[in-house]
N, C-alpha and C positions, 0 to 999 in steps of 0.2 A: 504493499499499500504506500509505504514511504517513498519506495523506488518509483511508483507511478506518479506521485505528487511532484517528485524532484524533476521528472520527465516534462510534466505539465509546465511547471515553472520555467524550466530551460527553454521550451517551446515558445512561450509567452514572451520571454525575454528576447529571443532571437526575432520573433515577429515583431516586437517593438522596435528593434534596432533597424530591421528593413523598412519599416514604416517611417521611421524618422530620417532615414536616408533617401526615401524615395523623392524624386524630382517633384516639387510642389507647383501647382498651376500657376502661371505668372500672373501677377495681379496687375489689371489694367489701370494705368495711371493717367491716361488720355483725358484731356490734352493737359501737357505741362509746358507748352510753348504757344506763340501765336499761331493763328490759323489764317491761311491765304484764301481769299474768296475771289475767284475769277469771274469777272462781269465781262462777257465778250462783246460788249457794246461801248460806245463812246461815252464820255461824261457828259451829264446833263440831260440825257434822254430818260424815259420811262422806266427802263430797266435798272439804269444807274440809281435814280432817285428811290425806286422801291427797294432795291437790294441793300443800299446803304442804310436804310431804315431797319431792315431785317438784321444786317450786320451789328448795328449799334445796339440793339436790344438783346440779341442772341449772346453778346459778350457776357451779360449778367448771369446767364444760365450755364455758359461754358467756363467762366472763370479765366478766360484769356482773351486778349484782343483778337478781333476778327478784321482783317485788313482787306479792304476792297482794292482789287487791281484791275484796272479797264485794259482790255486786250482786244480792241475792235478789228474788224476786218472780214470781208467775204461772207456778208450775210450773218455775221455773228458765229462763223466757224472757226476762225483762226485761234481765238481764245480757248474754244472747246478742243481743238486739237492739241493745244498746249496741255489742258488739264488732263486729256487721256494719257499723256505721257508721264504725268506727275506720279510720284510715289503713292501707292495705295495705303497710306497711313493715317489718313483722317485729317491731316494738316493742309490739305488741299481739296477744296470743295468748289463748286460753280453753279452758275445759273443756267437753267435752260427754259425755254418756252415754246409754244407752237411752231416758231419760226424755225426750229432745228429739223422738226418732222417735214415741214414743207420744203426747206433746203435739201434735205435728203432725197425726197422724191422728185425734186426738180433737177437732180443730178449734180448738185453743187458739192456735196461731200458724202463720203461713205458712212460717216457717222450718223447715228439716230439716237433716239432716246435711250434704247436698250444698250447703247455703247458705254453706259455708266449705269451706276446704281441710284435709281431715283430715291431720295429721302423723304422728302415732303414738298407738297405745294403749299406756298405761303400767302399768295396774293392773287387777286382778280382785277385787272384794270380795265374799266369801260372806256370806250374810245369816241371821240367827237369828229365829225367832218368839219375841217377848218379850211378857210379861204383867205386868200391875200385881201387886204383891206380895200383895195381899189378894184377888185374882181366885179364884173358887171351883173352881179346877182347878190341879193341880200337875204333870200330865204331859200329853203330846200327846193320848194316848187320852182322858183326862178332857175336854180341851178340845174334841176332836171330838164327845164325847157331848153336851156341854152345848150346843155350837153348833147340833147337829142337833135337840135337844129345846126349844131356845129361839130359833128364827128370828127374826132382827132385834133380839135383846136385846143382842148383843155389839157394842160400840162399837170399830170397827176404825179406827185412825189411819192416814191415807195422804195422798199429794200429789195433789190433784184433778187428774185427767186426766194424771198423771204415771206413772212406772213402778210406784210404790207402789200407785197406783189398779188397775193392771192385776194386780198380786200379789193384792189384796184380792178382786177380782172373780173371777179364776180359782180362788181357793181356795174361796170361797163355791160356785162353780159345781160344782166336783168333789166338795164335801161335800153338795152337794144342800140348801143352807140359804141363808140371807140374813144379811149383816152390816149394821149401821149405819155406813155409811162416813163417818168424819169428816175433813175436809180440814185439812191443816197445811202450812205453807210450808217442806218439808224436814225431813230426819231429826232435826236438832237440835230443832226445835219439836215434833216428834211424841214424842220421847224425854222432854222436859220435861213435856209433857201426861200421858204415860203414868206417869211418876214421881209426879205429882200426883194420880193417880187419875182424870183427865178422860176418858181413854179405857181400853178394857180390854186390848187387844192392839195390836201393830204388827209389822212386819218392819224389821229393823235390822241394820247391820253392827256387828261386835263392839266396835270401838273406841268407838262411840256409847253403847253400853250397860253396858260393863264396870264402870265405876265405880259406876253405879247398882246393878248386880247385887251387888258387893261390899258396898255400903251397906246392902243389904237392902230397897232401894225397889222393885227389879224382879226378876224370875225369867225364866229361858229354859226354854221348852217343847221346842223342836226346832231342829236345824240344817237350814237351807234348801239345803244343798249336796248334790251327787251322793252323796258319802261323808261318813262322820263326820269332824268337824274336829278336830285335835289339841288346840285350845284346850278343846274340851269333849267329850272322847272318851266320856263316859258318856250324852251326849244322842243319842237317834235322830235320823235324817233323816226328812224328810216322805215320802220315797220308801219308806224302811224301814216307815213306819207305814201304807203301803198306798196312797199317792197320788202320782201322776205330777206332782210340784211341785218345781221347782228355781228359786231365786231368787238372782240374783247381778247385780253392777253392774260393768261394764267402763268405766274412765274413761280418755279420751284427750284428747290436745291438738289443737287446730285453730287456723287462722290465717283472717283475712278473705280473701275471694275477691280475686284480681288480686295476692296477695303474689307478688313475683318467685321464679321457681323456684331461682335461687341462693341466695336467703335461706331459703326453705323448706328446701333442702338442708343448710344450716348448722343450722337449728333440728332437724331430723331426725338429724343426725350427734350433736348434743349430747344429745338424748334417747336415742338408742341407747346412747351412752356412759354415760348416767345410769343406764339399766335394768340395765347389766352391772357397775355398782359394787357390790361387796359391802357397803359401808356403807349405801347406799341400800336394797338388798335387805333388810338386817337391820333398818333402821329401819321398813320397811314391816311386815316379819314381827312386829315388836314390838307393832304396832297391829292384829295379825290381818288384814292386807291382803297379797294376793299380788301379786307383781311379774308382769305378764303383758304382755311387750312384743310388738306387732305393727307391722311396718314399714307404710309408707304403703299399699302395695298391699294387703297382708293385712288392714289395718284398713278400707279402703274395701270390699273384699269382704265382711267381717264386718257392716258397717253396712247394706250393700245388702241382705243376707240378712234381717237384722233388720227392715229397712223392709218388705220384702215380706211377711214373716210378720205384722207388726203391722198392715199394711193389710188382712190377712184378717180381723182381729177387731176392726176399728175401731168397729163398731156397738155393741159392748158397753162402750165407753169414752165413749159420749155422755151 
């Protein structure tokens, strides 16, 4: 009996030694340094404005600075090409919106939404149809009449083979006319060109145009949302004026492929907390940007559906 007890004690001792010597699962300390947030558009546009607000508030929940780096070019794909090559360690994240999917199906890039790990959608940005202050139309009805009577005369600013290209093409198709589509690298550049009279109209978010409208350089013709927007309650929507057109941009955060699940989970939790922060919601609202949080599963579902729908009209974007 004593010998049996001795054997048991020896086995227990050996087991405890092996257990103590076994490698322990490495504790995740992420993040312990600043995070770089690549925005693949120029400073001053809707994406830049929205994501700087996201970055500012996400810092509170990540405990580290989130630095926005603008890398514009080729319909928002240059910066995303750079992001795809970054280390998959959580310290590099980026912005995508519907424009990436459009650019993919237009043949601009091999990248698509599934070239990254979608983490969460954060915002939904309603759009407005804006015109140069001296354009010969002051209402959406006058714009429609002019566009139909003068096919090809209206210079419509857009991002070549990006989401604004799809907007211009779909509007011209529904009106039964043609626009002279003029390419620019993002909203900021389009608005500067519009204010300077180099183009006649474009579609833009409110934050990018409001100062120019208040200064008298631009005028708004219609809201491109499903319902009238509180920021411009007297402006009709495109739907109200007889056309089934809704233009909006949903902006989300992605990480490079192979980013570890536990790090993606930390980023996702911080973004969920950010989206629920009243100060974050108020800061976005001040710029007429809606908080629109989608968790990873719902965001992937949305992107997949948009991808399927865009593939169906790809020929019109060539």
